[in-house]
N, C-alpha and C positions, 0 to 999 in steps of 0.2 A: 503493499499499500504506499503510493505517496503522500503523507501527510501533507508537506508542506505544499503541495498541489492541491491539495485539497482546502487546506487554508485559506489560499489566495483566492481561490473560487468565493468564499465566504468572509472575503476581507470584509464588503459594504457592510455586511450584518454588525460583524465583529467592531466596527467602528462604532455603529447606532447606538449599538446595545453598550457601549462604554459610555458613550454620550449621554442617555441615558440615565445613568450609574451616577456618572460626576457632577450633573444636574443638580442631585440631591444634597444637598450642606448637611454632610453628618459628621459636624462637631460636636464631639460631647457639650451637652448643653444641659446648662445648672439648673436652666429658667422651667424645665419643660419635665425634667428627670421625676419620677414617679416610681410607688415599690413595684409598680405593674410596668415602668418603661422606664428599667434601672438605669439611661445611659441618656435619655431622652427623644424627641420626637424623630429629628434627624437621623439618626442610626439607625432605630428602626425600622423608619420607613426603608433606608437602605437594605437593610435583612428582610423585608417584607418583599422588596420589589425581587430581589435574586430568588428568591423562595417560589413566587411566583412564577417566577420562569422555568424552574426545576417542574411547576404540579402543570403548564402548558405544556410539557414535554412528557409529560406520563409517566415521570419517576414521582420514587418515594422523597416525601418533603415531612419535615419536622423543624418547628417553631419550640425552643427550650427555652419558655419563661421573658420571652423576649432579650432574654442576654447573648443566648445563639444558634443558630440552626443549621441545617443540614440535605442533599440532596444527595440521595444514594442510586448508584443502578447498579446492577449483576448480581451474581448469587453466589453464594459458598459460605463455609466457615469463616475465612480469614479475610480481614480488612483494610483495604488500603485509605487513607487518608489523606485527603489534600485541602490542609488548612488556609484559609485565607481571610481577611477582615474588611469590611466596608468601612469604617470608623477613621476620619482624617485628622491631622493634627489643625492648627489654627490656620489664618492664610495671615496675617501679619498685618501691616499696611498693603491693603490695596492700590494705592497709588505706584506701586512698587510692580506691580502684574504690566505688560503688554494686553493681555488678554483677560475678559472678568475670569476670576478663578474659577465660577461654577458653570463654565460656558460651554466646555467642550471643543473648545474653537479648533477646527486644522489648518494648518498654516506651515509651508515649507515642508511637509510630510512627517509633520510630526501634531500629536492632541494635545492641549495645553490645560490644564485641571490640576487644582486641589486631589491629590489622590491618583492622578495619571499613572507614577510607576509606584507609588507608596499608598495604597496596594488595591487600587481599583481598577489597573488595567490589568496586571498578572492575576487578577481573579476573573474579569471578563476572558483573561485566555485561556484558563485552564479551564472555566465554563463550555467556551469552545471546544477544546480539546473532548471535555467529555459527549457534547453533543456529534463531534465527527465520529468517535469510536462508535457512539451507540446507532446514529445510520448509516454506517458501515456492516453494521450486524455481526459484528464480531463478537464469539461467544467470549466472558469470563467467567474463570473460574474462581475468582475471589468478587467482594462486593468492594466499590468504588464509593467513596463519602468524600465530598466535598461539605468540610465544615467551615460556616461563616461566623468570625465572632464581630462582636461590634464594640470593641472596648482596649482593642489592641495595643493602641498610641497613649493609654493613660492606666495602664497595669494589669492586664490581661484577668481582668474580674472575671471577663466571657466566659473563659472558656474552663476558668479555674470550676465558674458552677457547670457548665457545660457536661465537664466531665466526672462531676460529683453524681451526674444522672446515666450519662451514655457511656457505650462500651471506648474503650483506649485500641484504636488502630494496632495492627502489630507491627506495621511499617507506613509510614509515612512522609511528604516534603511539605514545604511551606511554597509557595513562589513569591518570597516578600525580598530577593537579596540579589545575590550574583551567582551568573554562571561562571565554571563547570558545576559548582556547589559548593556549597559549604558545611564542613565537618565539624567546626571548633566554632562555638561561639564565647563571647567573654561572659564572663558575669558583670550585672548589672544593680549596681547597689544603687541606694537614693540617700544620701548623706544631708542632716542637717547642723550644720554649722549656725549656734545659738549666742549671739549677744545681749545678755540679759541686764547691761548699764543703762541705767535712764538717766538722762543728763537734765539740764534745767534751761528749758527753752528759751529763757530772758538771755543768756550768756553762750549758749552751744552753737557755733554756726552751722551744724548741717541739721536741720529740720526734719527732711523727708526723703528717701532715696529709693525708689522701684524701677524695676526692669524684669522682662520676664514671665510668662506666663504658665511655659510648662517644662520639668528639668529637662526632656526631652529635647528640647531646641535651643540652639543658640540665640541671645536676646539681642534682637536689632535695633530696640531702641531702650535709652536709657534717660531719666529724668528724677533730679534732685532740685531741694529747695533749699537758698545757703542764704545766710544772712551775716551780717558783719563781715562783710568781704574788704579784702585791700582794693586799694584806690588803683593798683592795676590789675585785676581780675578779669576784666572784660577784655584788655589787651593780651593778658597772658592765655585766656581760652582761646582767643583766634590763633594766637603763634600756635599754640597744641593742636590745634584742628587743623591745621597748615603743616606743619610736622609729619602730622598720624594720616593728613589724607583724607581727613573724615568730615562729614557734613555736622553741624548742630548748630543750635541757637540761644540766646539770652534771652530771658525778658525779665524788666523790674516789675517787680508789683508788690505795693506797700513799703518799699524799699527793703525787699528781699529779692533774691535772682531766682529765677525759674529756669533752668539750665538742664537741655538737653543734649542728647549724642545718639546720633542715626549709627550702628554697625550693619552686618550681614547675618541676614537667619542662618543654620544648618545646621544638621541632625548631630547630635550631642556625642556620636558615636565617631563623629569626626572634628572635633572642634576648630581643628585647625583649620578648616575650610571655612568657619566661618570669620566673623570679629564680632566678639565679644562687648556689648556699648556698655554693660554695666562695670567690666572690668578697663575700659579707656576710661569712664568717667570717675571711676575711685582714682585712676592714676593720674589724671590731670588733677582733681579735688586732694589729694596727697599731697600734691605741690603748694596746695593754698590755704589748706585747714589747720589750724593751732590749738583749738581747744580740745581737751582733754579726750572726751567720749565720742567725738567726731571726728579724729585724729585717729582715734581707732581702731574704729570699723572699717574705714577705708583703706587706711594701712594694712588692715590683715587681706582684705580682696588684693590690692596691690602688689602686696607681698607675694602673696600665693598662688596668684594666678594670671599676674602680668606677664604674656610672653612666654607661660608657662602651663604645657595643658597637662603636667606629667604629675604634679605633687611633691617635686623636691622636695620642699620646703617643711613640707610635714612627713617625710619621708615615706610617702603613701607610692612613690614610681616603681615600676616593676615591669619584666618584661620575659617571654619566653617562646621559645620558634615555634610552637605550636600557633599563639594566638597575638606575639606582638605586643606593643604597648600596653598599658593599664594608664587611662586615660578621664581626666575629670571636665566636666562640664559645669560652668554655675548656671543654673538655668531661672533661677526664681531669684532676685535679691529684694530686700526689702528691709527698710527702716523709719523709724520714728522717733523721735528726741523722746518723746513721753512714755513709749512705751519698748524701746531697744529695737534690734533688728535680726535677722537671720538671710543666711544664703542654702537653696536647696542645691545638692548638686548632683547630678546625675556621673558614677563611677563608672566606667566599662573597665573592668579587671579580668587578667590574664586567668588563663585556665588553671596554671599552675600557681595560683598568688596566694602567698600563706598569710588568709585576711585576717583572721581572727589578732595574729601578732601584731601585723600592720595597723589594723583600726587601734589598736591597744597604744601605740608610738605615739601616733596623730594625736589621738583623745588626752595623751600626754602632753604633748606639744601644743596644743592650740587652749589649753588653760592660762600657759605664760602669754599669750595673747589676747586674755581677756575672754575667749570663748570657750563653749562645751561643742562636744562632736555628738549627735545620738544616729542610729540606723535605722531609717524611717521604712527600708526595704529592701531586699535581696534576693536577688534571683541569683542560684549558683551555674557557674558555667556549666555548657554542653559541649559532649563530644563525642563522636562514631569514629571509630579506626579506618582509616581510607582502606585498608586491606579487606571491610565488610564485604560479601558480593552484592549486598544492597546499594553500597555506596559506587562500586565498580558498575554494576550496570546501568545508573544513572550518567556516571560519568561518560561512558562508552555512546550512550545514548546524544548527547550532548555532543562530542567529539566527532561523531557521524554527520548530524547535523550542520555543524560548524565550520569542519575541515580543520579543527584546532587543538591542536593534538601539544602546544607548546604548558598554554597556562596550567599552575597547579591548581590544588585543589586550595581553597581559601578558607579562613578565618574572619571572623566579625567583631565590632564592640556591638553593633546592633541584637536587638531581642527581636527573634521572630518566633511562633508557635513551636516551630520545631524543637523548642528545650523542652516542652511540656510531652512531648510524645517521646516512649521506653528509646524508642528507636526511627530517630527523625532526623532529617537537615531540612536545610534551606537550598531552593534549587531553583536558580534564576530569580527576574527576568531579565537583568541588565546585562549588559554583553561587556566583553573584555574591553576597555578603552572606551567606554560610555562613560557619559559625564552621570555620574549621583546627584539628582534635582532633588531628592527627596527631602521634604520640608523646607524648602527653600519658596522663595517666588519664583514666578515663569515655570514650575513645574511640568515637564510633560515626557510624555512615552513616543518613541519611533513607531511611527504605526507598520512600516516594514519590519520591524523586531517583533514587534505586538506576532504577528502572523507567524514568523516564524518562533514565537514562543510556543503561541497554539496547537503548531506543529508537532514540537520537541514533547510537550504534557502529554497530547494525543497517544505517540510513540511509546513513554514512558509508563501511561494507563495499561498499554499492551503489554509492554515488556515483563511488567509486575502484576498484573494479573487477569491477563490473557490466559486463554486455556491452550495448554501443551499439549 
């Protein structure tokens, strides 16, 4: 069966379905979430859209308490899982987008939208793969189940709930990362650094500091309110912006400065690819502030995170051959002179990281800086040996379709649903050399690669679940 040709013949259908899905704003919605709708209307609408597609094809579908759901075909005792998600991260500043982020605009061979590559594009490619196999009449001796989550970007609560009630696949893959495949996923810890010192609002210079909405995104905007600034404050700010090639603004309001710096969003697994507005704002204020509480807060951010994504100042740095460097992203930074401040950090740590030892040492060091460190969440690393026949099968399928015999198997600092499986990996759909634009403005998917991924996933289904 020529799966690539079959996928090409249905390219228009593939693009149209993806456009339908990306037009649903499926960001976690705190305003509409309830006990019955755990993540708000948007994520639920996206889940229901996909389940309705499954029902229309005559496949078995199930909605598990509006947390997650599945579409299933085939028969047999064993279960192959394809784990996807339809929730997306916030869009940031819409002015940074060339096309509206929920439009699904196709231009120059690319489809632009929030979720285009993370993870609605890969989800629709995998869904097309299931339809290609079904329509080809191929007999399966395993059940193939697409499991669709709605809370991947904010904590995996969807699949945690799902697997309390539903069967765990014996093998599976998540089309939510890179080809050839990812068999090593770093641990993901959410760390909270708290600065509980309350200052005198009449004397302290820093009154407010806010940046970021999610730990797993590099903040692209940071804002602070400052009083009792020096006469050179405005001039120094413009010099700092020019030196660092940044955009920012200063406004005077009731003898206080409202100061903002604009950065560049990126995924927390690759903080070096973004420009962390919070860290740069702290680096500027470090030069300007002299009052005790204010300076202690910005000193900590600038000393620990300015031009260092690896945590050297807190002895958190570590790397291994399996998964590379441990990285830290200050994703949410907040400060109120009358309440104190905090940083929520997304730490992506290496597979062999000595976690307890490193965290204990960091907790000792932060106390000296007037902070405390708590672990808010910790998802352990995930690793499947590249010698496993399952891994070898998927890698061979990718290499047959791509002609790429050079690219090694990969590790990632991102967290995919593969880590919740007993034997699972992330399998595409970014191809080697492609720009990773997940969590950024102007997120897109290359239409040609969307088609190619559908063909790869179709062959994977047949190889892993087809009747021998």
